[in-house]
C-alpha positions in Angstrom: 1.2 -22.2 6.8 -0.8 -19.8 8.5 1.1 -16.9 10.4 -0.6 -16.3 13.7 0.4 -12.5 13.6 -1.6 -12.0 10.5 -5.5 -11.9 10.7 -7.3 -11.2 7.5 -10.6 -9.0 7.6 -13.1 -9.3 4.9 -15.3 -6.5 4.4 -17.4 -5.0 1.6 -15.5 -2.7 -0.7 -16.3 0.7 0.6 -13.3 2.3 -0.4 -9.7 2.8 1.1 -10.7 5.3 4.1 -13.4 2.7 5.4 -10.7 -0.1 5.0 -8.2 1.8 6.9 -10.7 3.1 9.7 -11.8 -0.7 10.0 -8.1 -1.8 10.3 -7.0 0.7 12.9 -10.0 -0.2 15.0 -9.1 -3.8 14.8 -5.4 -3.6 15.3 -4.0 -5.4 18.4 -0.5 -4.3 18.0 1.4 -0.9 19.1 2.1 0.1 15.5 0.1 0.9 12.3 1.7 0.6 8.7 -0.2 1.2 5.4 0.6 -0.6 2.0 -1.4 0.6 -0.9 -3.2 -2.2 -3.0 -0.8 -1.8 -6.1 2.3 -1.2 -4.3 4.9 -3.4 -2.6 7.5 -3.1 -0.2 11.2 -4.3 0.6 11.0 -7.9 2.7 12.9 -5.8 5.2 10.2 -2.9 5.4 8.7 -3.6 8.7 11.7 -4.9 10.7 13.7 -1.9 9.5 11.1 0.7 10.4 10.2 -1.0 13.7 13.9 -1.2 14.7 14.2 2.5 13.7 11.1 3.6 15.6 12.3 1.7 18.7 15.9 2.7 18.6 15.3 6.4 18.1 12.3 6.5 20.4 10.1 8.1 17.7 6.5 8.0 17.1 6.8 7.9 13.2 9.4 6.5 11.2 9.4 7.6 7.4 11.2 5.7 4.7 12.2 6.6 1.0 10.1 5.3 -1.8 10.9 4.4 -5.5 8.2 5.0 -8.3 8.2 2.0 -10.6 6.2 1.3 -13.8 5.9 -2.4 -13.7 6.4 -5.3 -10.8 9.8 -6.4 -10.9 10.9 -9.6 -9.4 12.1 -10.0 -5.8 13.6 -6.6 -4.7 16.9 -7.2 -3.0 16.9 -6.1 0.8 18.6 -2.8 0.6 21.7 -2.4 2.8 20.7 -0.5 6.0 21.6 3.1 5.7 23.1 5.1 8.6 21.5 8.4 7.5 18.7 9.1 10.3 17.3 12.6 10.5 15.1 13.3 13.7 12.3 16.1 13.3 10.1 17.5 15.9 6.4 17.6 15.0 6.7 21.6 14.2 9.9 20.7 12.0 8.0 17.9 10.0 5.3 20.2 9.4 7.5 22.8 8.2 9.1 20.0 5.7 5.5 19.3 4.7 4.7 22.8 3.5 7.7 22.7 1.3 7.0 21.5 -2.4 10.0 19.2 -2.2 9.2 17.1 0.8 5.2 17.4 0.5 4.8 14.1 -1.1 6.7 11.8 1.0 5.3 13.7 4.2 1.6 13.8 2.9 1.1 10.2 2.2 0.4 7.4 4.9 2.2 4.7 3.1 6.0 5.1 3.4 5.5 5.3 7.4 5.2 3.2 10.6 3.3 5.0 13.2 2.5 4.3 16.8 -1.2 3.3 17.0 -1.9 6.0 19.6 -1.6 8.7 17.1 -4.9 7.6 15.5 -6.9 7.6 18.6 -10.3 9.4 18.0 -9.2 10.3 14.3 -11.1 8.7 11.4 -10.6 9.1 7.7 -13.3 10.5 5.8 -15.5 8.2 3.8 -16.1 8.5 0.1 -13.3 11.0 -0.9 -11.1 10.5 -3.8 -7.9 10.5 -1.4 -8.0 10.4 2.2 -4.2 10.6 3.3 -4.0 14.2 3.0 -7.2 14.8 5.4 -5.5 13.5 8.7 -1.8 13.5 8.1 -1.3 17.0 9.5 -3.0 15.8 12.6 -1.0 12.6 12.8 2.2 14.4 12.4 1.2 17.1 14.9 0.6 14.5 17.6 4.0 12.9 17.2 6.7 14.2 19.5 9.4 12.7 17.3 9.8 11.8 13.7 12.6 9.8 12.3 13.4 9.9 8.7 15.6 7.4 7.2 17.3 7.3 3.7 16.5 3.5 3.0 14.3 3.0 0.0 12.0 0.4 1.4 8.6 1.1 -0.4 7.6 0.7 -4.1 4.9 3.2 -5.6 3.6 1.5 -8.6 2.6 4.0 -11.1 -0.4 1.9 -12.8 -1.7 3.7 -15.9 -5.2 3.2 -14.3 -4.4 4.7 -10.8 -6.8 7.3 -9.7 -4.0 9.9 -9.7 -3.1 9.1 -13.4 -6.7 9.2 -14.7 -8.6 11.7 -16.6 -10.1 14.6 -14.6 -13.0 13.8 -12.6 -14.7 15.6 -9.7 -13.0 13.1 -7.3 -10.0 15.2 -7.9 -11.8 18.3 -6.4 -11.2 16.2 -3.0 -7.6 17.4 -3.2 -8.5 21.0 -3.1 -11.1 20.2 0.1 -8.1 18.2 1.8 -5.4 21.1 1.2 -7.9 23.8 2.4 -8.3 21.5 5.5 -4.4 21.5 6.1 -4.3 25.2 5.9 -7.1 25.6 8.3 -5.2 23.0 10.7 -1.7 24.6 10.2 
């Protein structure tokens, strides 16, 4: 049967930024989460993130992710971990600037956000990447960021993905995004 909490929006394929902007504009709930097309999540992904966000009164909760090279069968729900670190927006941006924390902080997809963090922001259309254009601004707007040790997100390393494909001019968008981050910080 159809779940009344889920609404499917059909639109012309104009890239992930366009889809994300539309999804945020149409969202009726309090929270926003992103799952990229090739990736998959644990069955307790949303319940764990929502529970943590509400318990910690955070604006963003971030989980750990695992890179995978194939689609496995059902992922067993991980045993909830007790390890939760709370960061201020400045602490989180400092971690973001470190090589070790950059990837897990820079991406949109391993987090749950309060919807209000996206107010009057939009992802740039037609870029090779779009996460990294806004993530600093979104993190800066958050008062509290909770980081949990649970692995709930599975990042599929497709051989055809944009990040693993041959060099192209689209990859120059990474430099543009980094320059924007430097100006913002």
